[in-house]
N, C-alpha and C positions, 0 to 999 in steps of 0.2 A: 302441410308437410309433404305430400306426395309430389306436388308440383316442383318443390325444392329439390327433393331427391333425385327424380328422374330427369331434372334439368341439367344435373351434373354430368359432365363427359364421362367420369369415372363410372357412372352408373348406367352407361348406354345398354349394358348387356340385359338390363330390365325392361324389355318391351312390353306393350300393352298386353300382349298375348300371354306373358309371364309375370304379371305383377304378383309381388308377394307382399305379405304384412311387413312393415319395417322392422317389428320385433323378431323376425326370422333372419335378419341379417348376422353375419359375424363380427367378431372383435375388429378384424382389420377394415371391415366397412365401416364400422361406428367411428374408427380413428380417420377414415378419409373424410367423413362428414363434418368431424371437429375441424379438420384441416381447412376446410371452406370457410369457417368462422373465425374471422380476424379478430373481432372485439372479444375481449373476457367476458363483459357482460352476456354477449350472445352464446357464448360456450356454457356459462353457468345457467342460462334460462334453458338451454336445449337439454342440460343434464337433470334439470329439474323434472323433465317430462316423464322420466321413467328410471327406475333403479338400474337397468342395465347401462343406459347412456351415463348415468352418475358414476358406475364402476368403470368405466372406460375413461371418463375424465380424471377420476381419482388416480389412475394409474399413470397419466400424463402430467399432471400439474407439479408433483414433487420434483420431477426433472427440471422443471423450468423456473421454479420460484422458490429457490433457497434463499433468495434476497428479494424482498418485497418493497414497494413504495405505498405510502398512504395515499396518494393520488391516483392509484390504478383503478380503485372502485369508488364510488360516490356514495352508496348507501350501506347502513348497518347490515340489514339484511343479506345484502350481496356479499359483504365482508364476512359474515357468519357462515355463509354457506361455502364460500371458498375457503375458509379455513378449517372448516370440517372436514374438507376433502384433502388438504394438503399441509394444514398446520403443523404437524409433527415433524415436518421436515425443514421448516422455515428457521433460519439461523440468524438473518440479519433484516433489520427493518430501517427505511429511510422517511423521514416525515419532514413537512413543513409545520413551522409554528408562527401564528401571528397573522395569517391570511385567511383565504377562502378555505373551508374544510374543518376549521377548529370547532364547529358546532357538533360534530360526532367523534372528536378525538378522544373524549373520556371513554365512550362506548367501545371505540376502536382498540384502545390500550386495554380495556376490560377483555375483548376478545382476544387479544395476544397473551393475556395472563392465563386465559382459559384453554386455548387451543394451540399454544405453541411452546411446548415443554422444552424444546432445544434453542430457543431464541437466546443469543448470547450478545448481540450487538445492536445498537441502537444509533442512529445518526439523526440530530435534529438540526434542521437548517431554519434560524431565526430570520424572519422577513420582516416588512414593514417597521424597520429598526428604529425609525422615528416615533412611532406609535407607543405611548406608555403602556406598561403592561397592565396597569388598572383598568383599561380600556378592553382588556381581553379577559374573558371569563374562566379560562383554562389556565391553571398552574402545571405547566407540562412536566417538571421534574418532581412535583407532588405525586402525578399520575404514574410516572416511570417508576417509582419506589415500589409499585405494586409487582413488578416483576422480578421475583425473586432471583431467578437464574441470570440476571443480566450481569455480564462479566466486562462488557466493553461499551464505551460511550464516547460519541463525538458530538460536540455542540460548536456549531459554526455560527459566528457573528451574533452571540448572545450579549444582551445589555447586562450591565452590573445588577441590576435588580431582579434580573430574571433568573440568576444562578446562585448569587451569593449567599442566600439563606437556606439552600436546599442540597447544594452539592456535596456539601460536608456529611450528609446521611447516607450516600452510597458508598457503604463500608466494604462491599464486596468486590468492587471493580478491581479488575487485573489490568485493564487498558483504558487511558484517558487520554482524549484528543480535543485540546482547547485550540479550535481553529478562528483565531482572531480574539483579541482582548479588547474589552471596552475601555476607551480613554478614561471614563469616569470611575473605574474599579479602583476602590482605594486599596493601599498597602495591607491593611489588616483584613480586609475582603478577599484579597487575593490568596493570602497564606490561608485563611478560613477553608478556601476550597479544597485544600489538601489535608484537612483534618480527617482522622480516622482513615487513613490510606495504607495502612500496614500491608495490605494484600497486593498493591499496585506494583505491576511488574514494568510496564510500559508507558511512557508519557510522552506526548507530543504537543509543543505549544507554538503557534504562530502568533507572534506578538502583536503585529499590526499596529493599531493606534494605541495599543497598551505597551509600546516599547520601554516605557519608563519602569516597567516591573521586571527588567532583566536584573536589576541588582539584588532582586529578592531570591533569585535561584538558589543562592548558597544557603537559604534558610530551609529548603525543602527536605534535605536528607533526614532531618529529625521527624518529619511527618510520613515520609516514604523511604524506610529503611531496607526495603526489599526490591527497589528499583534496579532493573537490569538493563533496560534501553531507554534512552532519551533522545528526542529530537527537539532541536531549538532553530526556529525559522524567523528570518527578519529580526534578528536581535540587534541591539546597540552596537555601534562600532568600538565604544569603549567598554564593553562587557570583559570582564577578565578573571571572575571568581565564581567558579562553577559550583563550588561546594565539594564535600567528600561524600559520595554515595559509594558504600563500602561493597556493594554488590554490582555495580555497574560495569556491564561487559561491552556495551554497543553504544556509540555516540554519533549522531548525524548533526552536522552544524551546516545552516543553510543561510547564504546571504542573498544577494542580488547582482547581476552584471558583473561578476568577477570583480568583487571588491577585496580588500585587504582585510585580515582579521587582526586584532590586537595581539602585539607581541607577547604581552604578559599573559594571554589565555593559553597560547602555546607552552609557556614556562610553567604554567599552573598544571596543565595536563601532564607534562613531563615529571614534574614534581611529586604529583599525587596520585597519577594512574599507571605509572610505568609498569607495576605488576600485574595489573587487573585488566587493563582495557584490551579487547580482543578484535573489535570492530570499530573502524573510525572512517567516516565519509565526510569530506569537506566539499560541499556542492556550492557552485557559483562563487567560489573562494580562490584567490589568487595568492599562492604561497610565494613568499620572497626568499630570496637566497639565504640571509641571515637567519631565517626561521627554521631551516631544515634540521639543523641539529637537534632542536627539542623534539621534532617528529620521529626522527629515527632512534631516539631514546626509547620509545615505545616498543620494546623488544618483543613483548607477547602478542603483537597484532597477528591476527590470522588473515584479516581482509582489511585493504587500504584503498579507498576511492577519492581521487583527486581531480578536480575539474581543471586546474592548472597548476603544473609543476615545473619548475625551471628546467629546461631541456638539457642544458649543459651539465646539470647534476643528476642526471636519471640514474647513474649507477650507484648513488648514495642510498636508493631504496634497497639495495643488495643487503644492508645492515639489518633489515627486517626479516631475519633469517626463519621465522616461523609463518611467514605469509603463505596462504593457500590460494588466495585471491587477489590480483592487483588490477585496478580500473583505472585508467588515464584517459580523460577526455579532451584535453588539449595540450598539445607541445609544438613549441616552434621548431623548425628544422635545425638541426646542429650536424656537424660532422662526427662521423663513427656512432651515429644513433644505433646502427645495428649492434655494434660491439658493447655499448652499454646496456641494451636490452639483454645481450648474452650474459652479461655480468650478473645482472639481477637474477636470471634464471638458474646459473650456476651455484650462485650463494644462496638462493632459497629453494632448497631440495624438496619441500612440500608444496611448492606452487603447482596448483592444478588449473589454474584459469588467469590467463592475461588478456585483458580486455582493452583495446586501443580504439577510442571513440571517433566521431566524426570530424573532429578538428586537429588530428595529428598531421603535421606537417612533416612527412617521411616520403622521400623520393621513391619511386617504384623500385629502382634499381639497388637502393640501399635496403628496402623491404625484402626483394629477392635474395640479397645476401643474407639478411637475417634469416630468412626461410631456410636457406641451404645449410647454414650453420646449426640452426636447431635441428633439422633432419639429422644431420651427423651426431648431434648430441643425444638424440632420442633412439638412435638405432636399436638400442638393447635395453630401453626403458620399460620398466613395468607398470609405473603409476601412470594413470589417465591424465591428459593434458587437452585443455580447451583453449584455442586461440581465436579470439575474437577481433576481426579488422574491419570495423565500420566504415573507416575512411576510403576503403577501395571501393569504388564505383564503377570502374572499367570492368565490362564483361570479359575482354580479352585478358586483363591481368588476373581476375578471378579465376578464369580457367587455367591459365599457366601456373599460378601459385598453387592451385588445387591439384595439379600434376605432380608438383615437386612432391607433396605430401601423401599421395593416393596409397602408397603401399605401407605406410607407417602404422604399427600397431598402437592401440590405445591413444589415438591422436585425432582429434577433431579440428577442423579448420571452418570456421563461419564469417560471412560478410555482412551480418546483420546483428543486431542487438540480442545478444543471448545472455541470460542470467542464470548464475549456479545458485547453490543454497547460500552463499556468503553475499552475494550482490544482488538479491531479489528486491524489486522496487519497494521503497518506503511506503506501506500502505497509508501512512499518516502524513506524508508530505504532499503539500499542494503546489510545489514548485513545478514549472514546466520548463 
């Protein structure tokens, strides 16, 4: 130990003439020692050597490990010592199921139950998906039922026989993320997953190979009566009946490579959610001109994000008069784009964030005109406004546009992605 301590540059002040006992060092010195230990196992072993070292590590770990991964440590004794030090601050846990490490999974979850009272989210990644569950000795969902405080659960690439008999027993879940459905999951078993889900507030489904289950979504309202947010990813092109979730406020629909969405789904949304939907995101979806009237009927939208909106009809978004956040990722260049954007801002008095993404084809001169008009409009404005221009890459133009708005009150101009309270990244979206 002495060789290690005095070999560190930070302890060069401890010459041979003034050697002191390591237990006489102060807290900062101990923190410096821990900084040289890059492996978590080494830090734990050093902390075991004396209560003073343990106290220092106990002060550091909670700041770093609100989220833990089962693969961080290999043995039960290490995990128990680690969780004794910081388990009270652990909020989320990620673990693999079906591969190396399953031998201590039962003990590990038992330790979570014992030392992590604040744990609310578990993410399980199912690996070796071609191996039958009977060949694995651990029933992961059966074990997770021990965690009484569990409110959020993510299941990635689970096979049908790994979840269909257990998930219905998680009655206290508020958030459920099904990241990939098994092709062999039957209709009855799919619906059974949502039994006893009265407390569920957020649901995310990436259908994957289980795309044939889209037609059952309209059955879910009777099992999830309090659902407020729904994310559907990689659903079928002919999907058109969402069902009526009476408390649904937020909807994210995600396809791939700018595909079209079924006309009837837009009609369904306009017919059944006109009074209640407040947040709508259409990701990797190309909106067609004839579909616009259905979207602008959703008058209560407070935020709207669209990957591809018809450029010549930008001003139609001004009909969404309650908008607080508008995010557009891709628009082709059209004449008078600045005028159309100004029409939106004028007609939407509550708008606080306009986000124009990387694929907005707006000439710089047209953008300059827009900024000047916006500056005039906001000279005496009292509400805050955030303008995100992700498509402006030229440093010269960034500086020029920044100069135009430098003295405006309650105005922020950025040239990188910035998220407000309405356009935060969907934690359960796996789209890139």
